[in-house]
mmCIF file of the N, C-alpha and C atoms, coordinates in Angstrom:
data_MODEL
# 
_entry.id   MODEL 
# 
loop_
_atom_site.group_PDB 
_atom_site.id 
_atom_site.type_symbol 
_atom_site.label_atom_id 
_atom_site.label_alt_id 
_atom_site.label_comp_id 
_atom_site.label_asym_id 
_atom_site.label_entity_id 
_atom_site.label_seq_id 
_atom_site.pdbx_PDB_ins_code 
_atom_site.Cartn_x 
_atom_site.Cartn_y 
_atom_site.Cartn_z 
_atom_site.occupancy 
_atom_site.B_iso_or_equiv 
_atom_site.pdbx_formal_charge 
_atom_site.auth_seq_id 
_atom_site.auth_comp_id 
_atom_site.auth_asym_id 
_atom_site.auth_atom_id 
_atom_site.pdbx_PDB_model_num 
ATOM 1   N N  . MET A 1 1  ? 23.380 -22.004 -4.607  1.00 0.00 ? 1  MET A N  1 
ATOM 2   C CA . MET A 1 1  ? 23.964 -21.117 -5.573  1.00 0.00 ? 1  MET A CA 1 
ATOM 3   C C  . MET A 1 1  ? 23.220 -19.780 -5.512  1.00 0.00 ? 1  MET A C  1 
ATOM 4   N N  . LEU A 1 2  ? 23.974 -18.674 -5.584  1.00 0.00 ? 2  LEU A N  1 
ATOM 5   C CA . LEU A 1 2  ? 23.378 -17.341 -5.561  1.00 0.00 ? 2  LEU A CA 1 
ATOM 6   C C  . LEU A 1 2  ? 22.796 -17.008 -6.924  1.00 0.00 ? 2  LEU A C  1 
ATOM 7   N N  . LYS A 1 3  ? 21.703 -16.292 -6.922  1.00 0.00 ? 3  LYS A N  1 
ATOM 8   C CA . LYS A 1 3  ? 21.094 -15.839 -8.169  1.00 0.00 ? 3  LYS A CA 1 
ATOM 9   C C  . LYS A 1 3  ? 21.067 -14.321 -8.159  1.00 0.00 ? 3  LYS A C  1 
ATOM 10  N N  . TYR A 1 4  ? 21.299 -13.717 -9.302  1.00 0.00 ? 4  TYR A N  1 
ATOM 11  C CA . TYR A 1 4  ? 21.327 -12.271 -9.428  1.00 0.00 ? 4  TYR A CA 1 
ATOM 12  C C  . TYR A 1 4  ? 20.158 -11.816 -10.291 1.00 0.00 ? 4  TYR A C  1 
ATOM 13  N N  . ALA A 1 5  ? 19.546 -10.748 -9.893  1.00 0.00 ? 5  ALA A N  1 
ATOM 14  C CA . ALA A 1 5  ? 18.452 -10.172 -10.657 1.00 0.00 ? 5  ALA A CA 1 
ATOM 15  C C  . ALA A 1 5  ? 18.959 -8.943  -11.390 1.00 0.00 ? 5  ALA A C  1 
ATOM 16  N N  . THR A 1 6  ? 18.529 -8.777  -12.607 1.00 0.00 ? 6  THR A N  1 
ATOM 17  C CA . THR A 1 6  ? 18.848 -7.584  -13.364 1.00 0.00 ? 6  THR A CA 1 
ATOM 18  C C  . THR A 1 6  ? 17.650 -6.663  -13.318 1.00 0.00 ? 6  THR A C  1 
ATOM 19  N N  . VAL A 1 7  ? 17.879 -5.449  -12.885 1.00 0.00 ? 7  VAL A N  1 
ATOM 20  C CA . VAL A 1 7  ? 16.813 -4.463  -12.806 1.00 0.00 ? 7  VAL A CA 1 
ATOM 21  C C  . VAL A 1 7  ? 16.797 -3.685  -14.110 1.00 0.00 ? 7  VAL A C  1 
ATOM 22  N N  . THR A 1 8  ? 15.648 -3.634  -14.750 1.00 0.00 ? 8  THR A N  1 
ATOM 23  C CA . THR A 1 8  ? 15.552 -2.909  -16.015 1.00 0.00 ? 8  THR A CA 1 
ATOM 24  C C  . THR A 1 8  ? 15.032 -1.509  -15.765 1.00 0.00 ? 8  THR A C  1 
ATOM 25  N N  . HIS A 1 9  ? 15.381 -0.597  -16.641 1.00 0.00 ? 9  HIS A N  1 
ATOM 26  C CA . HIS A 1 9  ? 14.979 0.792   -16.508 1.00 0.00 ? 9  HIS A CA 1 
ATOM 27  C C  . HIS A 1 9  ? 13.545 0.941   -16.999 1.00 0.00 ? 9  HIS A C  1 
ATOM 28  N N  . PRO A 1 10 ? 12.689 1.648   -16.249 1.00 0.00 ? 10 PRO A N  1 
ATOM 29  C CA . PRO A 1 10 ? 11.273 1.731   -16.615 1.00 0.00 ? 10 PRO A CA 1 
ATOM 30  C C  . PRO A 1 10 ? 10.986 2.599   -17.834 1.00 0.00 ? 10 PRO A C  1 
ATOM 31  N N  . GLU A 1 11 ? 11.891 3.475   -18.233 1.00 0.00 ? 11 GLU A N  1 
ATOM 32  C CA . GLU A 1 11 ? 11.644 4.350   -19.370 1.00 0.00 ? 11 GLU A CA 1 
ATOM 33  C C  . GLU A 1 11 ? 11.800 3.588   -20.681 1.00 0.00 ? 11 GLU A C  1 
ATOM 34  N N  . ALA A 1 12 ? 11.242 4.122   -21.744 1.00 0.00 ? 12 ALA A N  1 
ATOM 35  C CA . ALA A 1 12 ? 11.324 3.473   -23.056 1.00 0.00 ? 12 ALA A CA 1 
ATOM 36  C C  . ALA A 1 12 ? 12.762 3.415   -23.550 1.00 0.00 ? 12 ALA A C  1 
ATOM 37  N N  . ASP A 1 13 ? 13.526 4.487   -23.346 1.00 0.00 ? 13 ASP A N  1 
ATOM 38  C CA . ASP A 1 13 ? 14.926 4.515   -23.763 1.00 0.00 ? 13 ASP A CA 1 
ATOM 39  C C  . ASP A 1 13 ? 15.813 4.518   -22.532 1.00 0.00 ? 13 ASP A C  1 
ATOM 40  N N  . PRO A 1 14 ? 16.268 3.350   -22.106 1.00 0.00 ? 14 PRO A N  1 
ATOM 41  C CA . PRO A 1 14 ? 17.107 3.317   -20.903 1.00 0.00 ? 14 PRO A CA 1 
ATOM 42  C C  . PRO A 1 14 ? 18.437 4.020   -21.153 1.00 0.00 ? 14 PRO A C  1 
ATOM 43  N N  . PRO A 1 15 ? 19.018 4.604   -20.121 1.00 0.00 ? 15 PRO A N  1 
ATOM 44  C CA . PRO A 1 15 ? 20.308 5.276   -20.294 1.00 0.00 ? 15 PRO A CA 1 
ATOM 45  C C  . PRO A 1 15 ? 21.402 4.259   -20.590 1.00 0.00 ? 15 PRO A C  1 
ATOM 46  N N  . ASP A 1 16 ? 22.480 4.760   -21.210 1.00 0.00 ? 16 ASP A N  1 
ATOM 47  C CA . ASP A 1 16 ? 23.625 3.900   -21.499 1.00 0.00 ? 16 ASP A CA 1 
ATOM 48  C C  . ASP A 1 16 ? 24.247 3.461   -20.179 1.00 0.00 ? 16 ASP A C  1 
ATOM 49  N N  . ARG A 1 17 ? 24.289 2.181   -19.934 1.00 0.00 ? 17 ARG A N  1 
ATOM 50  C CA . ARG A 1 17 ? 24.810 1.662   -18.665 1.00 0.00 ? 17 ARG A CA 1 
ATOM 51  C C  . ARG A 1 17 ? 26.019 0.779   -18.921 1.00 0.00 ? 17 ARG A C  1 
ATOM 52  N N  . ARG A 1 18 ? 27.008 0.962   -18.068 1.00 0.00 ? 18 ARG A N  1 
ATOM 53  C CA . ARG A 1 18 ? 28.190 0.111   -18.141 1.00 0.00 ? 18 ARG A CA 1 
ATOM 54  C C  . ARG A 1 18 ? 27.959 -1.201  -17.415 1.00 0.00 ? 18 ARG A C  1 
ATOM 55  N N  . PHE A 1 19 ? 27.114 -1.181  -16.394 1.00 0.00 ? 19 PHE A N  1 
ATOM 56  C CA . PHE A 1 19 ? 26.874 -2.357  -15.572 1.00 0.00 ? 19 PHE A CA 1 
ATOM 57  C C  . PHE A 1 19 ? 25.370 -2.529  -15.428 1.00 0.00 ? 19 PHE A C  1 
ATOM 58  N N  . GLU A 1 20 ? 24.824 -3.514  -16.078 1.00 0.00 ? 20 GLU A N  1 
ATOM 59  C CA . GLU A 1 20 ? 23.374 -3.677  -16.139 1.00 0.00 ? 20 GLU A CA 1 
ATOM 60  C C  . GLU A 1 20 ? 22.723 -3.954  -14.784 1.00 0.00 ? 20 GLU A C  1 
ATOM 61  N N  . SER A 1 21 ? 23.410 -4.617  -13.865 1.00 0.00 ? 21 SER A N  1 
ATOM 62  C CA . SER A 1 21 ? 22.765 -4.993  -12.605 1.00 0.00 ? 21 SER A CA 1 
ATOM 63  C C  . SER A 1 21 ? 22.897 -3.923  -11.518 1.00 0.00 ? 21 SER A C  1 
ATOM 64  N N  . ILE A 1 22 ? 23.541 -2.802  -11.839 1.00 0.00 ? 22 ILE A N  1 
ATOM 65  C CA . ILE A 1 22 ? 23.700 -1.724  -10.871 1.00 0.00 ? 22 ILE A CA 1 
ATOM 66  C C  . ILE A 1 22 ? 22.867 -0.540  -11.349 1.00 0.00 ? 22 ILE A C  1 
ATOM 67  N N  . VAL A 1 23 ? 21.963 -0.097  -10.505 1.00 0.00 ? 23 VAL A N  1 
ATOM 68  C CA . VAL A 1 23 ? 21.046 0.974   -10.866 1.00 0.00 ? 23 VAL A CA 1 
ATOM 69  C C  . VAL A 1 23 ? 21.353 2.212   -10.036 1.00 0.00 ? 23 VAL A C  1 
ATOM 70  N N  . GLY A 1 24 ? 21.453 3.343   -10.685 1.00 0.00 ? 24 GLY A N  1 
ATOM 71  C CA . GLY A 1 24 ? 21.683 4.598   -9.990  1.00 0.00 ? 24 GLY A CA 1 
ATOM 72  C C  . GLY A 1 24 ? 22.374 5.580   -10.905 1.00 0.00 ? 24 GLY A C  1 
ATOM 73  N N  . ASN A 1 25 ? 22.375 6.843   -10.528 1.00 0.00 ? 25 ASN A N  1 
ATOM 74  C CA . ASN A 1 25 ? 23.021 7.850   -11.370 1.00 0.00 ? 25 ASN A CA 1 
ATOM 75  C C  . ASN A 1 25 ? 23.667 8.970   -10.560 1.00 0.00 ? 25 ASN A C  1 
ATOM 76  N N  . SER A 1 26 ? 24.032 8.696   -9.329  1.00 0.00 ? 26 SER A N  1 
ATOM 77  C CA . SER A 1 26 ? 24.662 9.729   -8.506  1.00 0.00 ? 26 SER A CA 1 
ATOM 78  C C  . SER A 1 26 ? 26.143 9.870   -8.857  1.00 0.00 ? 26 SER A C  1 
ATOM 79  N N  . ALA A 1 27 ? 26.702 10.995  -8.484  1.00 0.00 ? 27 ALA A N  1 
ATOM 80  C CA . ALA A 1 27 ? 28.132 11.225  -8.709  1.00 0.00 ? 27 ALA A CA 1 
ATOM 81  C C  . ALA A 1 27 ? 28.972 10.214  -7.928  1.00 0.00 ? 27 ALA A C  1 
ATOM 82  N N  . ALA A 1 28 ? 28.520 9.856   -6.733  1.00 0.00 ? 28 ALA A N  1 
ATOM 83  C CA . ALA A 1 28 ? 29.254 8.879   -5.919  1.00 0.00 ? 28 ALA A CA 1 
ATOM 84  C C  . ALA A 1 28 ? 29.274 7.514   -6.599  1.00 0.00 ? 28 ALA A C  1 
ATOM 85  N N  . LEU A 1 29 ? 28.133 7.100   -7.153  1.00 0.00 ? 29 LEU A N  1 
ATOM 86  C CA . LEU A 1 29 ? 28.079 5.805   -7.832  1.00 0.00 ? 29 LEU A CA 1 
ATOM 87  C C  . LEU A 1 29 ? 28.936 5.826   -9.091  1.00 0.00 ? 29 LEU A C  1 
ATOM 88  N N  . GLU A 1 30 ? 28.895 6.923   -9.841  1.00 0.00 ? 30 GLU A N  1 
ATOM 89  C CA . GLU A 1 30 ? 29.741 7.029   -11.032 1.00 0.00 ? 30 GLU A CA 1 
ATOM 90  C C  . GLU A 1 30 ? 31.216 6.919   -10.664 1.00 0.00 ? 30 GLU A C  1 
ATOM 91  N N  . SER A 1 31 ? 31.594 7.506   -9.528  1.00 0.00 ? 31 SER A N  1 
ATOM 92  C CA . SER A 1 31 ? 32.972 7.415   -9.055  1.00 0.00 ? 31 SER A CA 1 
ATOM 93  C C  . SER A 1 31 ? 33.341 5.964   -8.739  1.00 0.00 ? 31 SER A C  1 
ATOM 94  N N  . VAL A 1 32 ? 32.431 5.247   -8.090  1.00 0.00 ? 32 VAL A N  1 
ATOM 95  C CA . VAL A 1 32 ? 32.676 3.839   -7.769  1.00 0.00 ? 32 VAL A CA 1 
ATOM 96  C C  . VAL A 1 32 ? 32.809 3.017   -9.049  1.00 0.00 ? 32 VAL A C  1 
ATOM 97  N N  . LEU A 1 33 ? 31.949 3.258   -10.034 1.00 0.00 ? 33 LEU A N  1 
ATOM 98  C CA . LEU A 1 33 ? 32.009 2.495   -11.280 1.00 0.00 ? 33 LEU A CA 1 
ATOM 99  C C  . LEU A 1 33 ? 33.277 2.806   -12.067 1.00 0.00 ? 33 LEU A C  1 
ATOM 100 N N  . ASP A 1 34 ? 33.754 4.044   -11.986 1.00 0.00 ? 34 ASP A N  1 
ATOM 101 C CA . ASP A 1 34 ? 35.049 4.369   -12.589 1.00 0.00 ? 34 ASP A CA 1 
ATOM 102 C C  . ASP A 1 34 ? 36.166 3.576   -11.915 1.00 0.00 ? 34 ASP A C  1 
ATOM 103 N N  . GLN A 1 35 ? 36.088 3.461   -10.591 1.00 0.00 ? 35 GLN A N  1 
ATOM 104 C CA . GLN A 1 35 ? 37.087 2.685   -9.854  1.00 0.00 ? 35 GLN A CA 1 
ATOM 105 C C  . GLN A 1 35 ? 37.001 1.204   -10.202 1.00 0.00 ? 35 GLN A C  1 
ATOM 106 N N  . VAL A 1 36 ? 35.794 0.694   -10.430 1.00 0.00 ? 36 VAL A N  1 
ATOM 107 C CA . VAL A 1 36 ? 35.631 -0.704  -10.848 1.00 0.00 ? 36 VAL A CA 1 
ATOM 108 C C  . VAL A 1 36 ? 36.394 -0.938  -12.142 1.00 0.00 ? 36 VAL A C  1 
ATOM 109 N N  . GLU A 1 37 ? 36.249 -0.034  -13.101 1.00 0.00 ? 37 GLU A N  1 
ATOM 110 C CA . GLU A 1 37 ? 36.958 -0.184  -14.372 1.00 0.00 ? 37 GLU A CA 1 
ATOM 111 C C  . GLU A 1 37 ? 38.473 -0.116  -14.181 1.00 0.00 ? 37 GLU A C  1 
ATOM 112 N N  . GLN A 1 38 ? 38.926 0.738   -13.275 1.00 0.00 ? 38 GLN A N  1 
ATOM 113 C CA . GLN A 1 38 ? 40.362 0.861   -13.032 1.00 0.00 ? 38 GLN A CA 1 
ATOM 114 C C  . GLN A 1 38 ? 40.934 -0.400  -12.403 1.00 0.00 ? 38 GLN A C  1 
ATOM 115 N N  . VAL A 1 39 ? 40.278 -0.932  -11.382 1.00 0.00 ? 39 VAL A N  1 
ATOM 116 C CA . VAL A 1 39 ? 40.837 -2.106  -10.701 1.00 0.00 ? 39 VAL A CA 1 
ATOM 117 C C  . VAL A 1 39 ? 40.700 -3.359  -11.552 1.00 0.00 ? 39 VAL A C  1 
ATOM 118 N N  . ALA A 1 40 ? 39.703 -3.399  -12.426 1.00 0.00 ? 40 ALA A N  1 
ATOM 119 C CA . ALA A 1 40 ? 39.534 -4.580  -13.280 1.00 0.00 ? 40 ALA A CA 1 
ATOM 120 C C  . ALA A 1 40 ? 40.669 -4.708  -14.291 1.00 0.00 ? 40 ALA A C  1 
ATOM 121 N N  . SER A 1 41 ? 41.318 -3.597  -14.612 1.00 0.00 ? 41 SER A N  1 
ATOM 122 C CA . SER A 1 41 ? 42.403 -3.645  -15.593 1.00 0.00 ? 41 SER A CA 1 
ATOM 123 C C  . SER A 1 41 ? 43.737 -4.053  -14.972 1.00 0.00 ? 41 SER A C  1 
ATOM 124 N N  . ASN A 1 42 ? 43.773 -4.287  -13.671 1.00 0.00 ? 42 ASN A N  1 
ATOM 125 C CA . ASN A 1 42 ? 44.990 -4.685  -12.977 1.00 0.00 ? 42 ASN A CA 1 
ATOM 126 C C  . ASN A 1 42 ? 44.827 -6.070  -12.374 1.00 0.00 ? 42 ASN A C  1 
ATOM 127 N N  . ARG A 1 43 ? 45.937 -6.729  -12.148 1.00 0.00 ? 43 ARG A N  1 
ATOM 128 C CA . ARG A 1 43 ? 45.922 -8.052  -11.537 1.00 0.00 ? 43 ARG A CA 1 
ATOM 129 C C  . ARG A 1 43 ? 46.441 -7.969  -10.110 1.00 0.00 ? 43 ARG A C  1 
ATOM 130 N N  . PHE A 1 44 ? 45.544 -7.884  -9.152  1.00 0.00 ? 44 PHE A N  1 
ATOM 131 C CA . PHE A 1 44 ? 45.929 -7.922  -7.756  1.00 0.00 ? 44 PHE A CA 1 
ATOM 132 C C  . PHE A 1 44 ? 44.722 -8.298  -6.920  1.00 0.00 ? 44 PHE A C  1 
ATOM 133 N N  . ASP A 1 45 ? 44.990 -8.739  -5.702  1.00 0.00 ? 45 ASP A N  1 
ATOM 134 C CA . ASP A 1 45 ? 43.905 -9.102  -4.793  1.00 0.00 ? 45 ASP A CA 1 
ATOM 135 C C  . ASP A 1 45 ? 43.226 -7.830  -4.303  1.00 0.00 ? 45 ASP A C  1 
ATOM 136 N N  . LEU A 1 46 ? 41.937 -7.936  -4.047  1.00 0.00 ? 46 LEU A N  1 
ATOM 137 C CA . LEU A 1 46 ? 41.157 -6.773  -3.671  1.00 0.00 ? 46 LEU A CA 1 
ATOM 138 C C  . LEU A 1 46 ? 40.201 -7.159  -2.555  1.00 0.00 ? 46 LEU A C  1 
ATOM 139 N N  . LEU A 1 47 ? 40.108 -6.316  -1.547  1.00 0.00 ? 47 LEU A N  1 
ATOM 140 C CA . LEU A 1 47 ? 39.167 -6.514  -0.450  1.00 0.00 ? 47 LEU A CA 1 
ATOM 141 C C  . LEU A 1 47 ? 38.140 -5.397  -0.510  1.00 0.00 ? 47 LEU A C  1 
ATOM 142 N N  . ILE A 1 48 ? 36.878 -5.764  -0.621  1.00 0.00 ? 48 ILE A N  1 
ATOM 143 C CA . ILE A 1 48 ? 35.797 -4.786  -0.654  1.00 0.00 ? 48 ILE A CA 1 
ATOM 144 C C  . ILE A 1 48 ? 35.140 -4.779  0.716   1.00 0.00 ? 48 ILE A C  1 
ATOM 145 N N  . GLU A 1 49 ? 35.147 -3.623  1.365   1.00 0.00 ? 49 GLU A N  1 
ATOM 146 C CA . GLU A 1 49 ? 34.579 -3.503  2.704   1.00 0.00 ? 49 GLU A CA 1 
ATOM 147 C C  . GLU A 1 49 ? 33.393 -2.551  2.680   1.00 0.00 ? 49 GLU A C  1 
ATOM 148 N N  . GLY A 1 50 ? 32.480 -2.740  3.625   1.00 0.00 ? 50 GLY A N  1 
ATOM 149 C CA . GLY A 1 50 ? 31.350 -1.835  3.741   1.00 0.00 ? 50 GLY A CA 1 
ATOM 150 C C  . GLY A 1 50 ? 30.269 -2.429  4.623   1.00 0.00 ? 50 GLY A C  1 
ATOM 151 N N  . GLU A 1 51 ? 29.311 -1.599  4.938   1.00 0.00 ? 51 GLU A N  1 
ATOM 152 C CA . GLU A 1 51 ? 28.179 -2.024  5.759   1.00 0.00 ? 51 GLU A CA 1 
ATOM 153 C C  . GLU A 1 51 ? 27.324 -3.043  5.014   1.00 0.00 ? 51 GLU A C  1 
ATOM 154 N N  . THR A 1 52 ? 26.545 -3.787  5.761   1.00 0.00 ? 52 THR A N  1 
ATOM 155 C CA . THR A 1 52 ? 25.600 -4.731  5.180   1.00 0.00 ? 52 THR A CA 1 
ATOM 156 C C  . THR A 1 52 ? 24.610 -3.984  4.299   1.00 0.00 ? 52 THR A C  1 
ATOM 157 N N  . GLY A 1 53 ? 24.374 -4.525  3.108   1.00 0.00 ? 53 GLY A N  1 
ATOM 158 C CA . GLY A 1 53 ? 23.377 -3.951  2.217   1.00 0.00 ? 53 GLY A CA 1 
ATOM 159 C C  . GLY A 1 53 ? 23.849 -2.793  1.363   1.00 0.00 ? 53 GLY A C  1 
ATOM 160 N N  . THR A 1 54 ? 25.164 -2.564  1.286   1.00 0.00 ? 54 THR A N  1 
ATOM 161 C CA . THR A 1 54 ? 25.659 -1.431  0.510   1.00 0.00 ? 54 THR A CA 1 
ATOM 162 C C  . THR A 1 54 ? 26.038 -1.790  -0.917  1.00 0.00 ? 54 THR A C  1 
ATOM 163 N N  . GLY A 1 55 ? 25.926 -3.054  -1.297  1.00 0.00 ? 55 GLY A N  1 
ATOM 164 C CA . GLY A 1 55 ? 26.191 -3.448  -2.677  1.00 0.00 ? 55 GLY A CA 1 
ATOM 165 C C  . GLY A 1 55 ? 27.584 -3.997  -2.936  1.00 0.00 ? 55 GLY A C  1 
ATOM 166 N N  . LYS A 1 56 ? 28.254 -4.458  -1.898  1.00 0.00 ? 56 LYS A N  1 
ATOM 167 C CA . LYS A 1 56 ? 29.610 -5.010  -2.075  1.00 0.00 ? 56 LYS A CA 1 
ATOM 168 C C  . LYS A 1 56 ? 29.609 -6.168  -3.068  1.00 0.00 ? 56 LYS A C  1 
ATOM 169 N N  . GLU A 1 57 ? 28.620 -7.024  -2.975  1.00 0.00 ? 57 GLU A N  1 
ATOM 170 C CA . GLU A 1 57 ? 28.554 -8.181  -3.857  1.00 0.00 ? 57 GLU A CA 1 
ATOM 171 C C  . GLU A 1 57 ? 28.311 -7.760  -5.310  1.00 0.00 ? 57 GLU A C  1 
ATOM 172 N N  . LEU A 1 58 ? 27.491 -6.743  -5.517  1.00 0.00 ? 58 LEU A N  1 
ATOM 173 C CA . LEU A 1 58 ? 27.259 -6.231  -6.873  1.00 0.00 ? 58 LEU A CA 1 
ATOM 174 C C  . LEU A 1 58 ? 28.545 -5.653  -7.463  1.00 0.00 ? 58 LEU A C  1 
ATOM 175 N N  . ILE A 1 59 ? 29.312 -4.943  -6.644  1.00 0.00 ? 59 ILE A N  1 
ATOM 176 C CA . ILE A 1 59 ? 30.568 -4.367  -7.109  1.00 0.00 ? 59 ILE A CA 1 
ATOM 177 C C  . ILE A 1 59 ? 31.566 -5.479  -7.430  1.00 0.00 ? 59 ILE A C  1 
ATOM 178 N N  . ALA A 1 60 ? 31.641 -6.490  -6.581  1.00 0.00 ? 60 ALA A N  1 
ATOM 179 C CA . ALA A 1 60 ? 32.537 -7.616  -6.849  1.00 0.00 ? 60 ALA A CA 1 
ATOM 180 C C  . ALA A 1 60 ? 32.148 -8.310  -8.147  1.00 0.00 ? 60 ALA A C  1 
ATOM 181 N N  . HIS A 1 61 ? 30.866 -8.489  -8.355  1.00 0.00 ? 61 HIS A N  1 
ATOM 182 C CA . HIS A 1 61 ? 30.373 -9.133  -9.576  1.00 0.00 ? 61 HIS A CA 1 
ATOM 183 C C  . HIS A 1 61 ? 30.717 -8.272  -10.797 1.00 0.00 ? 61 HIS A C  1 
ATOM 184 N N  . ALA A 1 62 ? 30.589 -6.949  -10.677 1.00 0.00 ? 62 ALA A N  1 
ATOM 185 C CA . ALA A 1 62 ? 30.921 -6.037  -11.771 1.00 0.00 ? 62 ALA A CA 1 
ATOM 186 C C  . ALA A 1 62 ? 32.407 -6.124  -12.111 1.00 0.00 ? 62 ALA A C  1 
ATOM 187 N N  . ILE A 1 63 ? 33.258 -6.206  -11.089 1.00 0.00 ? 63 ILE A N  1 
ATOM 188 C CA . ILE A 1 63 ? 34.705 -6.318  -11.324 1.00 0.00 ? 63 ILE A CA 1 
ATOM 189 C C  . ILE A 1 63 ? 35.011 -7.616  -12.053 1.00 0.00 ? 63 ILE A C  1 
ATOM 190 N N  . HIS A 1 64 ? 34.434 -8.719  -11.588 1.00 0.00 ? 64 HIS A N  1 
ATOM 191 C CA . HIS A 1 64 ? 34.665 -10.011 -12.251 1.00 0.00 ? 64 HIS A CA 1 
ATOM 192 C C  . HIS A 1 64 ? 34.171 -9.982  -13.688 1.00 0.00 ? 64 HIS A C  1 
ATOM 193 N N  . SER A 1 65 ? 33.035 -9.343  -13.937 1.00 0.00 ? 65 SER A N  1 
ATOM 194 C CA . SER A 1 65 ? 32.502 -9.256  -15.293 1.00 0.00 ? 65 SER A CA 1 
ATOM 195 C C  . SER A 1 65 ? 33.430 -8.455  -16.191 1.00 0.00 ? 65 SER A C  1 
ATOM 196 N N  . GLN A 1 66 ? 33.970 -7.349  -15.677 1.00 0.00 ? 66 GLN A N  1 
ATOM 197 C CA . GLN A 1 66 ? 34.898 -6.529  -16.448 1.00 0.00 ? 66 GLN A CA 1 
ATOM 198 C C  . GLN A 1 66 ? 36.171 -7.309  -16.784 1.00 0.00 ? 66 GLN A C  1 
ATOM 199 N N  . VAL A 1 67 ? 36.698 -8.036  -15.804 1.00 0.00 ? 67 VAL A N  1 
ATOM 200 C CA . VAL A 1 67 ? 37.916 -8.826  -16.029 1.00 0.00 ? 67 VAL A CA 1 
ATOM 201 C C  . VAL A 1 67 ? 37.649 -9.889  -17.091 1.00 0.00 ? 67 VAL A C  1 
ATOM 202 N N  . ASN A 1 68 ? 36.535 -10.577 -16.982 1.00 0.00 ? 68 ASN A N  1 
ATOM 203 C CA . ASN A 1 68 ? 36.200 -11.610 -17.960 1.00 0.00 ? 68 ASN A CA 1 
ATOM 204 C C  . ASN A 1 68 ? 36.007 -11.031 -19.349 1.00 0.00 ? 68 ASN A C  1 
ATOM 205 N N  . ALA A 1 69 ? 35.386 -9.865  -19.456 1.00 0.00 ? 69 ALA A N  1 
ATOM 206 C CA . ALA A 1 69 ? 35.179 -9.221  -20.760 1.00 0.00 ? 69 ALA A CA 1 
ATOM 207 C C  . ALA A 1 69 ? 36.512 -8.828  -21.371 1.00 0.00 ? 69 ALA A C  1 
ATOM 208 N N  . MET A 1 70 ? 37.439 -8.316  -20.558 1.00 0.00 ? 70 MET A N  1 
ATOM 209 C CA . MET A 1 70 ? 38.739 -7.917  -21.074 1.00 0.00 ? 70 MET A CA 1 
ATOM 210 C C  . MET A 1 70 ? 39.541 -9.135  -21.548 1.00 0.00 ? 70 MET A C  1 
ATOM 211 N N  . GLU A 1 71 ? 39.391 -10.263 -20.861 1.00 0.00 ? 71 GLU A N  1 
ATOM 212 C CA . GLU A 1 71 ? 40.102 -11.477 -21.254 1.00 0.00 ? 71 GLU A CA 1 
ATOM 213 C C  . GLU A 1 71 ? 39.575 -12.032 -22.567 1.00 0.00 ? 71 GLU A C  1 
ATOM 214 N N  . ARG A 1 72 ? 38.285 -11.794 -22.861 1.00 0.00 ? 72 ARG A N  1 
ATOM 215 C CA . ARG A 1 72 ? 37.687 -12.285 -24.101 1.00 0.00 ? 72 ARG A CA 1 
ATOM 216 C C  . ARG A 1 72 ? 37.898 -11.342 -25.280 1.00 0.00 ? 72 ARG A C  1 
ATOM 217 N N  . ALA A 1 73 ? 38.288 -10.099 -24.997 1.00 0.00 ? 73 ALA A N  1 
ATOM 218 C CA . ALA A 1 73 ? 38.441 -9.110  -26.058 1.00 0.00 ? 73 ALA A CA 1 
ATOM 219 C C  . ALA A 1 73 ? 39.584 -9.521  -26.999 1.00 0.00 ? 73 ALA A C  1 
ATOM 220 N N  . PRO A 1 74 ? 39.370 -9.382  -28.307 1.00 0.00 ? 74 PRO A N  1 
ATOM 221 C CA . PRO A 1 74 ? 40.430 -9.751  -29.265 1.00 0.00 ? 74 PRO A CA 1 
ATOM 222 C C  . PRO A 1 74 ? 41.592 -8.763  -29.190 1.00 0.00 ? 74 PRO A C  1 
ATOM 223 N N  . LEU A 1 75 ? 42.773 -9.266  -29.438 1.00 0.00 ? 75 LEU A N  1 
ATOM 224 C CA . LEU A 1 75 ? 43.958 -8.413  -29.449 1.00 0.00 ? 75 LEU A CA 1 
ATOM 225 C C  . LEU A 1 75 ? 44.058 -7.735  -30.806 1.00 0.00 ? 75 LEU A C  1 
ATOM 226 N N  . ASN A 1 76 ? 44.378 -6.476  -30.811 1.00 0.00 ? 76 ASN A N  1 
ATOM 227 C CA . ASN A 1 76 ? 44.525 -5.723  -32.074 1.00 0.00 ? 76 ASN A CA 1 
ATOM 228 C C  . ASN A 1 76 ? 45.963 -5.617  -32.461 1.00 0.00 ? 76 ASN A C  1 
# 
């Protein structure tokens, strides 16, 4: 079974994070996280491609977490 580590922010007041296991603050990463939120709100198959070590598994985990959170959210 795979185990995931959560990286904590070293400062006393960590920044507001949408995804706790993904660390970074570049414009490119923010764009990817925006896309994660967009695809999580839709129901379709998704293929994540990229070089080894680029975080594909973290992104897949973030998408699954978003989908699960939306399914648990109460209906208004």
